N, C-alpha and C positions, 0 to 999 in steps of 0.2 A: 444858143437858147438861155436866154435869162428866165429861171422860171419864179424868181422873185418881184418879176413884170408883167404880169399875166397877159398888159396889154401888148407887150412885144412877141410873146408867144401866140397869141391868135390873131397875128397878122399872115395874113397867107404868104405874101411876098417872104417872111421871115422863116415859114414852114417849108417853101418851095428848097430853099437853100440848104434848111437843114436836111430836107431828103433827099437832094443832090450830093451832100456830104455825106449821106449813108453809101449811097451808090458805092463811092469810092472804097470804105470801108467792106461793104459786101464785096467785091468784086476781087480786091487785094485777098481776102478770106479766101475764097473760093480759090484763085489761083494756088494758095498756100494749100489748100486740101489736095489740089491736083498730084502733088508730088507722091502720094500715098496712092498702096493698092485698096479696091473696096473693102478691103478688111471686115469681112460678115461676121469673125468674132466680137467683134465690140457690141454688136445690133443683138446679138443673140440671148434669148433671155437666158440668165443663169448657165452663164458657158462657164464661168469661174466661181468659185467656189467663197462667196462674200460671206461672212455669219451676220445673220439676220439681216438680209437682204436677198428682195425678191425683183428682180428685174434685170437690164442688160447692164452689162460694163459703163457704157455713156449714161444709162441712167444714175448709178451709182458715183459716177465720176461729177457729172452737172449738181449732185444732189450735195456733193459733197463743199465744189466752188459754191452753189447758190448758199450755204450756209454759211461760207466764210465772210462773200461778197454781203449777207445780210448786215452782218456784225459792223461793216465798215458805212451803213445806211446805204446800199447801193438799192434798195428797193423801196426806200421812201423817196424816192426821185419818182415824180411825176411820170416819166418816161419809161420807166422800167418796172418790167411785168415777170416773174419767176415763171420759170417752169414747174416750181413743188412749193408753193407757196402753204402747205399743211405744215412745211418741214423747217422753213426759214424761221432764222433764232431773230431777238432783238435787238439793237443796235448797239452796240459798245461805247459809242460816239455819241457824245450830246445832240438830239433830235432838232431836225431842221423845221423851223414854221414855215411852210412854204405856203404863199396865199392860195385861197381856191381857185381853179382853174377849169377843172373838168366835174362832172355830175358826180353827187357822191358814190353813184353803183358804179362809176369807172372802172376800179380794180375788177370788178365781176366780168366784164369784158374780158375773158383772154382765152384765144384761141393757139396759145403754144402746144396744145395736144393735135391740133392738126399741123403743124409746123413744125413738129417732132417727125409727126409720120410722113408726110411728101420729102421733108427731108433725108430720110432713111431709103424712102422705097425710090424717090425720084433724083434726088440731087445726086445722091453718093454715086450711085451708078453712072450719071452722065460725066461728073470731073474725075472721079479716081484713074488713073494712068496704068491699072490694070485689076484685073479679076485677080480676088484672092486675098490670105494673109500673107503679111510679114512681123513676125511674130517680133522682132525687134521693135518695132514701132507702133505696135498697138496703142501706146499711151499718147505719142506722138497724135497719132490720129486725133483719139478724144479728145485732147488739148484743141486741137484744129476744131473740132465739130461744136465742140463749145463756143468758141469764138463766134463761128460763123450761125450756129444759131441762135447767139445772144444779138448779131448783128439784124437779123434776119427779125428778129420778133420785135426788136425795137423799133426796125423801118414800120414793119407789119399795124404795130399798137399805136404807131402816131396818128393814123387814121384818127383815132380819139380826138386829136389836136383839129385835125383837118373839121371835123362833123363838126365840132363843138362851135370855131370858128366861120362856118357856114351857117351854122346855127342862129348866130348871134347877129347875122348879117342877116339875115331873113325870117326872124321869128314868125311874122303874121303865116307868109307862106310854110315853112316848116310845122307850124302846128296846127295845119289844115292836112298838110299829107298826114302826118302821125294819128291826128284823130280819125284820119279817116283809113289808117294803117294800110297806105298807099305805098307797098313796097319797091314797085317800078320805079313811082314817080320820084318817090326817094334816091333811088341809085341813076334814077336821069338826069336828075339835080346835082348829084354829085361827080358822073361821070363826063371828062372831058377827053375828047377820043382822040383829039390832035397832042395834047401834052402826054396823051399816053405814048403816040407813037413818038414823038420827041424823044422820049426817056426811052425806049427802045434804040433807035439809030444812036441816042447817047452811050448806051451801054455797050454795043456792040464797039462804036468810038474808043470808048478805053479800056475795052478789052484788047485791043490791037494796040495801044498806045502802050500800055503799063505791061503788056507781053508776058515776061517772068518776074515772081515776088523776088525783091534782090533782098530781102533778109535770109531767105532760106533757116527759118529760124529750128525746124525741129528734124530737118536732115539735111545728109549731106550727098545725097542720092543725087542725079540728075534731075532738073526739074519738069515736068510735061505741062505743056500750055494747055488752058481751057480754051476753047472753042468759043469766040466771041459770042457767037449765035446761039451757042449754047446758056451761056446768059442771061441771054434777052431772052429767050424760049420758058428760062425761069422764072423770070421777071413778069412776061404775058401768062404764063399758065398761072403762075401759082401764088407767087407775092403780090401784084397789083387784085388779082380777085380777093384775095383774103382782106387785104386793105380794105376793099369795099366791104367788103363783108364786116369786119368792123367797125367802119364806118355806120352800115347800115342799123346793126346791133346796137350802136350805140343810140343812133336819132331816134329808132323805135321805143326808145326808153325813155328819151330826154325829159318828158312831158312829168315823168316823178320826181324830178328836180325843179319844176318851173310854179311858178305863183300860180295858186289855183284858179283866182279871179282874170288872168291873162287868157287861160285857159279855155276857160269857159266864153269867154269874148268873142272864139272863132269857133265855137261849137254849136253845129248845125241843130 
């Protein structure tokens, strides 16, 4: 995805290809996480004595990662949204002047809190190989969690590009829907049930094909596979619905960044 060329970024065919590649990353990250126990200590608030910090060990580890990544320009990229935007630092590297692709308010569309909640409560119990803590692997668990969370977040927030591409392809239709606050009409316009079904089928096939993660980056223990149907269910129950939420939230505000004359043209 070349963010210096908006016309390629807003091409729906290019967006679909990017989303398919993100599936690979998410499937492998879930397989990687499946090596480890559920590790509740990682998600328990103030379980560990971290000076001047109030939160879970995962929150702390993710914040440290985002602070470092912000300084190397990660969150200047249009497709990256931090979980903790209030603590990131200015980049050390020179800024990149990306052309405008999304609306000015796009960074305010952030569902990372919901992603964190469903990840900890729904995904971790379904993909962990056993229940309980492995004290020696708590750091490895949090590292896996961070990679998985970032991959899922990027995929879900890519819905903003889908929404912008669809808006640009039919401005009159979307302006009318937005003016009427027709949430169901917007949802119907962005939903393609046949495509969603193909995504779920493809995820099952990928889960079966990839089997186990060959890298075993964080553990020398035998790896537990993730049931491919669980991966598809995670997409069906959480990733796809939250992507739609991002698209709808983005579109409902889209007229904030539109020419007033054009909006008035379609106001009843």
